C-alpha positions in Angstrom: -68.0 58.4 -142.4 -68.2 56.8 -145.9 -68.8 53.1 -145.9 -66.3 50.8 -147.5 -67.1 47.5 -149.2 -64.7 45.0 -150.6 -65.5 42.3 -153.2 -63.4 40.4 -155.7 -64.3 40.7 -159.4 -63.3 38.3 -162.1 -61.6 40.1 -165.0 -62.7 37.4 -167.4 -66.5 37.1 -166.8 -67.2 39.9 -164.3 -68.5 37.6 -161.6 -68.3 38.8 -158.0 -67.4 36.9 -154.8 -66.8 38.1 -151.2 -63.7 36.0 -150.8 -60.6 35.5 -153.0 -60.0 32.2 -154.6 -57.6 30.9 -157.1 -60.3 29.9 -159.5 -63.4 32.0 -160.5 -66.5 30.1 -159.3 -68.5 31.3 -162.3 -66.3 30.9 -165.4 -63.7 28.5 -163.8 -60.8 30.7 -165.0 -57.7 30.7 -162.9 -56.0 33.7 -161.2 -58.6 36.2 -162.6 -60.1 37.5 -159.3 -59.0 41.0 -158.3 -59.8 43.0 -155.3 -62.5 45.7 -155.8 -63.0 48.3 -153.0 -65.5 51.1 -153.2 -66.1 53.8 -150.7 -69.8 54.6 -150.7 -70.8 58.1 -149.8 -73.8 58.4 -147.4 -75.8 60.2 -150.0 -75.4 61.2 -153.6 -76.9 64.3 -155.1 -79.5 63.5 -157.7 -79.1 65.2 -161.0 -82.1 66.9 -162.5 -83.5 64.7 -165.2 -84.0 66.4 -168.6 -86.0 65.2 -171.5 -83.6 63.6 -173.9 -83.4 64.6 -177.5 -82.5 62.2 -180.1 -79.2 62.8 -181.9 -78.3 61.7 -185.4 -75.1 59.8 -185.9 -74.5 61.7 -189.2 -73.4 58.5 -191.0 -75.9 56.0 -192.3 -73.4 53.2 -191.7 -73.0 54.2 -188.0 -76.8 54.7 -187.7 -77.3 51.2 -189.0 -74.9 49.7 -186.5 -76.5 51.7 -183.6 -80.0 50.6 -184.6 -81.2 53.8 -186.2 -79.2 56.5 -184.5 -77.9 57.7 -181.1 -80.4 56.9 -178.3 -80.8 59.6 -175.6 -79.4 58.5 -172.2 -77.5 55.6 -173.7 -73.9 54.5 -172.8 -71.9 53.2 -175.7 -68.5 51.6 -175.5 -66.3 51.8 -178.6 -63.3 49.4 -178.6 -60.5 48.7 -181.0 -56.8 48.2 -181.4 -54.5 51.3 -180.9 -54.3 53.4 -184.1 -57.3 51.7 -185.8 -59.2 55.0 -185.8 -61.5 55.1 -182.7 -60.8 58.7 -181.8 -61.0 59.7 -185.5 -64.4 58.0 -185.8 -65.8 59.8 -182.7 -64.4 63.2 -183.7 -66.3 62.8 -187.0 -69.4 61.8 -185.1 -69.1 64.9 -182.9 -68.8 67.1 -186.0 -71.7 65.4 -187.7 -74.0 65.8 -184.7 -73.4 69.6 -184.4 -73.7 69.9 -188.2 -77.1 68.2 -188.2 -78.4 70.8 -185.8 -77.0 69.8 -182.4 -76.4 72.5 -179.9 -73.1 71.3 -178.6 -70.9 68.2 -178.0 -68.5 67.7 -175.1 -65.3 65.9 -176.0 -63.3 64.8 -172.9 -59.8 63.6 -173.6 -57.7 61.9 -170.8 -54.8 61.2 -173.1 -54.3 64.4 -175.1 -54.3 68.1 -174.3 -56.9 70.5 -175.7 -54.4 71.8 -178.2 -53.6 68.3 -179.5 -57.3 67.4 -179.9 -57.9 70.8 -181.6 -55.1 70.0 -184.1 -56.5 66.6 -184.8 -60.0 68.1 -185.3 -58.6 70.7 -187.8 -56.8 68.0 -189.7 -60.0 66.0 -190.0 -62.0 69.0 -191.0 -64.1 68.6 -187.9 -63.2 71.8 -186.1 -66.3 73.5 -184.8 -67.1 76.0 -182.1 -70.0 73.9 -180.8 -67.6 71.1 -179.9 -66.4 71.7 -176.4 -62.9 70.3 -175.6 -62.0 69.2 -172.1 -58.7 67.6 -171.0 -59.6 65.9 -167.8 -59.3 62.6 -165.9 -61.1 63.4 -162.7 -64.5 61.7 -162.8 -66.2 64.2 -160.5 -65.2 67.1 -162.7 -66.3 65.2 -165.9 -69.7 64.3 -164.4 -70.3 67.9 -163.1 -69.5 69.3 -166.5 -71.8 66.9 -168.3 -74.6 67.7 -165.9 -74.1 71.5 -166.1 -73.5 71.8 -169.9 -76.1 69.3 -170.9 -74.6 68.6 -174.3 -76.4 66.6 -177.0 -73.5 64.1 -177.0 -70.6 63.5 -174.6 -67.5 61.5 -175.5 -64.9 60.2 -173.0 -61.6 59.2 -174.5 -60.8 56.9 -172.8 -62.4 55.1 -169.9 -59.1 53.6 -168.8 -57.7 57.1 -168.1 -60.6 58.3 -165.8 -60.2 58.0 -162.0 -62.8 58.4 -159.2 -61.3 59.9 -156.0 -63.7 57.8 -153.9 -62.4 54.6 -155.3 -59.1 52.9 -154.4 -56.7 52.0 -157.2 -55.0 53.8 -160.0 -56.7 54.8 -163.3 -57.3 51.7 -165.5 -57.6 49.3 -162.6 -60.5 47.0 -162.3 -62.2 49.0 -159.5 -61.7 52.3 -161.3 -62.9 51.2 -164.7 -65.9 49.5 -163.3 -67.0 52.3 -160.9 -66.4 55.0 -163.5 -68.5 53.2 -166.1 -71.3 52.7 -163.5 -71.3 56.3 -162.5 -71.4 57.5 -166.1 -74.2 55.1 -166.8 -76.3 56.5 -163.9 -75.5 60.0 -165.2 -76.6 59.2 -168.7 -79.9 57.8 -167.5 -80.6 60.7 -165.2 -79.8 63.5 -167.6 -80.7 61.9 -170.9 -77.3 62.8 -172.4 -75.8 59.9 -174.5 -72.2 59.2 -173.6 -69.7 57.4 -175.7 -66.7 55.7 -174.0 -63.5 54.7 -175.8 -62.0 51.4 -174.5 -58.5 50.0 -175.1 -58.2 46.4 -176.0 -55.8 43.7 -174.8 -53.5 41.5 -176.8 -56.3 38.9 -177.1 -58.6 41.6 -178.7 -60.9 42.0 -175.7 -61.6 45.4 -174.1 -59.1 46.0 -171.2 -60.6 46.0 -167.7 -63.2 43.7 -166.2 -65.6 41.9 -168.5 -68.4 43.4 -166.5 -67.7 46.7 -168.2 -69.4 45.3 -171.3 -72.4 44.2 -169.3 -72.8 47.7 -167.8 -73.1 49.7 -171.1 -76.0 49.6 -173.5 -74.0 49.1 -176.7 -70.6 47.7 -177.4 -69.0 48.6 -180.8 -65.7 47.3 -182.1 -63.8 49.1 -184.8 -61.9 46.4 -186.7 -59.2 46.6 -189.4 -55.5 46.5 -190.1 -53.8 49.9 -189.7 -51.9 49.2 -192.9 -55.1 48.6 -194.9 -57.7 51.0 -196.1 -61.0 49.5 -194.9 -62.3 49.6 -191.3 -65.4 47.7 -190.0 -67.6 49.0 -187.2 -69.4 46.0 -185.7 -71.9 45.9 -182.9 -71.1 43.1 -180.4 -74.0 44.1 -178.1 -76.9 46.4 -178.7 -79.9 46.9 -176.5 -81.6 49.1 -179.0 -81.2 47.2 -182.3 -79.6 44.3 -184.0 -76.1 43.2 -183.0 -75.5 41.7 -186.4 -75.1 44.9 -188.4 -71.7 46.4 -189.6 -70.6 49.7 -191.0 -67.8 49.9 -193.5 -65.4 52.9 -193.6 -62.3 53.7 -195.5 -59.3 55.5 -194.0 -58.6 58.5 -196.3 -56.5 61.6 -196.1 -59.1 63.5 -194.0 -60.0 60.6 -191.7 -62.7 57.9 -192.0 -65.1 58.1 -194.9 -68.2 56.0 -195.2 -68.3 53.3 -197.9 -71.8 53.3 -199.4 -71.3 50.1 -201.4 -69.1 47.7 -199.4 -69.4 44.9 -201.9 -67.9 47.1 -204.7 -65.1 48.3 -202.5 -64.2 44.7 -201.4 -64.3 43.4 -205.0 -62.5 46.4 -206.6 -59.1 44.9 -205.8 -59.9 41.5 -207.1 -57.7 40.5 -210.0 -58.2 38.1 -212.9 -59.6 34.7 -212.0 -56.9 32.5 -210.5 -56.9 29.1 -208.8 -57.9 29.3 -205.2 -60.2 32.4 -205.5 -64.0 32.2 -204.9 -66.6 34.9 -204.3 -69.4 34.2 -201.8 -72.3 36.3 -200.5 -72.6 36.6 -196.7 -75.3 38.4 -194.7 -74.2 41.0 -192.1 -77.4 41.8 -190.4 -79.8 42.9 -193.2 -77.0 43.7 -195.7 -75.7 41.2 -198.2 -71.9 41.5 -198.9 -69.9 40.0 -201.7 -66.7 38.7 -200.2 -63.6 37.2 -201.9 -62.1 34.1 -200.3 -58.6 33.1 -201.2 -56.8 29.8 -200.5 -53.4 28.4 -201.1 -52.5 24.7 -201.1 -48.8 23.8 -201.0 -46.9 20.5 -200.7 -45.9 20.2 -197.0 -42.3 19.5 -195.8 -42.2 15.8 -195.0 -40.3 16.6 -191.8 -43.1 18.6 -190.3 -46.9 18.2 -190.0 -48.9 20.2 -192.5 -49.9 23.7 -191.5 -53.4 25.1 -191.5 -53.6 28.9 -191.3 -56.9 30.9 -191.5 -57.3 34.7 -191.5 -60.9 35.9 -191.3 -62.3 32.3 -191.1 -62.8 30.1 -188.1 -59.9 27.7 -188.1 -61.9 24.8 -186.6 -64.4 25.1 -189.4 -61.5 25.0 -191.9 -60.3 21.7 -190.4 -63.8 20.3 -190.7 -64.1 21.4 -194.4 -60.7 19.9 -195.2 -61.9 16.6 -193.7 -65.1 16.7 -195.8 -63.0 17.6 -198.9 -60.7 14.6 -198.3 -63.5 12.1 -197.6 -66.4 13.3 -199.8 -64.7 15.4 -202.5 -61.8 13.1 -203.5 -59.4 15.9 -202.7 -56.5 14.5 -200.6 -54.9 17.2 -198.4 -53.3 15.3 -195.7 -49.8 16.1 -197.0 -50.4 19.7 -197.9 -50.2 23.1 -196.2 -53.5 25.0 -196.5 -53.7 28.8 -196.1 -57.0 30.7 -196.1 -57.5 34.4 -196.3 -60.7 36.6 -196.5 -60.0 39.7 -198.5 -60.9 43.1 -197.1 -60.4 42.2 -193.4 -63.9 40.8 -193.1 -64.4 38.0 -190.6 -66.9 35.4 -191.9 -68.9 33.6 -189.2 -71.9 32.2 -191.1 -71.8 28.8 -192.8 -73.1 30.0 -196.1 -69.5 30.4 -197.2 -68.6 26.7 -196.6 -69.1 25.6 -200.2 -67.2 28.6 -201.6 -64.2 28.0 -199.4 -64.2 24.2 -200.2 -64.3 24.9 -203.9 -61.6 27.5 -203.6 -59.3 24.9 -201.9 -60.3 22.2 -204.4 -59.5 24.5 -207.3 -56.2 25.5 -205.9 -55.2 21.9 -205.3 -56.1 21.1 -209.0 -54.6 24.3 -210.2 -57.9 25.2 -211.9 -59.7 28.5 -211.4 -63.4 28.8 -210.9 -65.3 30.1 -213.9 -65.5 33.8 -214.4 -68.5 35.6 -213.0 -69.4 32.8 -210.6 -70.7 33.3 -207.1 -71.1 30.4 -204.7 -73.6 29.8 -201.9 -74.1 26.8 -199.6 -73.5 25.2 -196.2 -71.6 21.9 -196.1 -72.6 19.0 -193.9 -70.3 16.2 -192.7 -71.8 13.8 -195.3 -70.8 16.1 -198.1 -74.4 17.4 -198.6 -74.9 21.0 -199.6 -77.5 22.6 -197.4 -79.7 25.6 -198.2 -79.0 29.0 -196.6 -81.4 31.8 -195.7 -82.2 34.9 -197.8 -80.9 33.3 -201.0 -82.9 35.7 -203.2 -81.4 38.8 -201.6 -77.9 37.3 -202.0 -78.5 36.5 -205.7 -79.9 40.0 -206.3 -76.7 41.5 -204.8 -74.6 39.3 -207.0 -76.5 40.2 -210.2 -76.3 43.9 -209.3 -72.5 43.6 -209.4 -72.4 41.9 -212.7 -72.1 38.2 -211.8 -73.5 35.9 -214.4 -73.6 32.5 -212.7 -74.5 31.2 -209.2 -73.8 27.8 -207.7 -76.5 27.2 -205.0 -78.0 24.3 -203.0 -80.6 22.2 -204.8 -84.2 23.0 -203.9 -83.6 26.6 -202.8 -86.9 28.5 -202.9 -85.8 31.7 -204.7 -86.5 33.8 -207.6 -84.2 34.0 -210.6 -82.7 37.4 -211.1 -82.4 38.4 -214.7 -79.1 37.7 -216.3 -78.0 35.2 -213.7 -77.6 31.5 -214.6 -78.4 29.2 -211.7 -76.6 25.9 -211.1 -78.0 23.7 -208.4 -76.1 21.0 -206.7 -76.9 18.5 -203.9 -73.5 17.4 -202.8 -69.9 18.6 -202.8 -69.0 15.9 -205.3 -71.6 17.3 -207.7 -70.2 20.8 -207.3 -66.6 19.6 -208.0 -67.7 17.6 -211.0 -69.7 20.6 -212.4 -66.8 23.1 -212.0 -63.8 20.8 -212.6 -64.9 18.2 -215.1 -61.4 17.3 -216.2 -59.8 17.0 -212.7 -57.5 14.2 -211.8 -58.9 11.8 -209.2 -57.5 10.1 -206.1 -53.9 10.7 -205.2 -53.2 13.5 -207.7 -51.4 16.6 -206.8 -51.0 19.4 -209.3 -48.0 21.7 -208.8 -47.4 25.1 -210.3 -44.9 23.7 -212.8 -47.3 21.0 -214.2 -49.1 17.8 -213.3 -47.5 15.0 -211.3 -49.2 11.9 -210.2 -48.1 10.5 -206.9 
């Protein structure tokens, strides 16, 4: 008789406990423990191990995110919002693997029929006889097919539709998702076949199912972007075989996702003429410098309501901190103004090197004065208003010079070369930066509206 074991798994952190409790003993989250029952077979047939052959991802951007390419025997989880392009990206990857000399790729779909997948592949120009299509949700059948066919790459779309007959619960439940991923991980290690899993995300943006799913796999990739925008970002949140800081940039075109070889040019191509509230910064995504446009809008708040602070692509808590530094150290009163921040292109900025650029963007918008043409801004802001140095300044400046920028505002004392054609302006404090860029601004208590200047 098969043995049965029952544990309780936290859907937030993946912690396990033998007894149910209202609060998870690991992450202290409430009402997140769910019953997880697995029937263990007395013995499991071992799959014959084969020497894995490396597979190319076909895309230099995808290879950069994966750490150089697809690793044999790896299990990769690809998450993203519905309609963002996960299935499209993986169909392109399957076509590129067989085009680069791969023998065959197995594409398992639990949500579409073979005819639907074939129609999508034809629309994307990825239809190939070496791509084996399989509409199946039974995990035993999927594992047996992978073991017998030994493809160079296997894709399961999606892990929430797969069910193991030996596990209680319906497809997509905590027990099914966890055990299915664990079995596919063992299969990948035993056969050397790399397996890609598609994972749905929740309203909060996390992959649906237990958090332990992200701990099981070798690599977690997120495909980010607005379905109504052109650019998509492939970001590694976890990578056992390379850096987790790299990103790949793709554009959604008529025939699917196309790689963007020069992301900085693509993100700046829509930038209009210089206007108040716009600043260009250089952020490092792994080893790649990217020119990013930051926009801000400062507006007089309704006196009946507290001022609003909205940030898209920038940490809101850091925006609050920068507004306090601007008010106290930069003589830019913002206590009675709504402040809106947006990062163009759908990029999410996490490093502090963009602090000074955002602060000057807000200060310029409040004064209704644009930053000078051809200016790029670097620097981290401290609570005392000091401008701190950032890493890899030389690489950032070289990227700015390559795209035609003529001036750079950087922290004083930065040890860096001076790219040809780039004028360097060094500042020590936020007040110095504001004085250098807005020499004729109105001090303390001034608010500049779109119609003109009024002094309150």
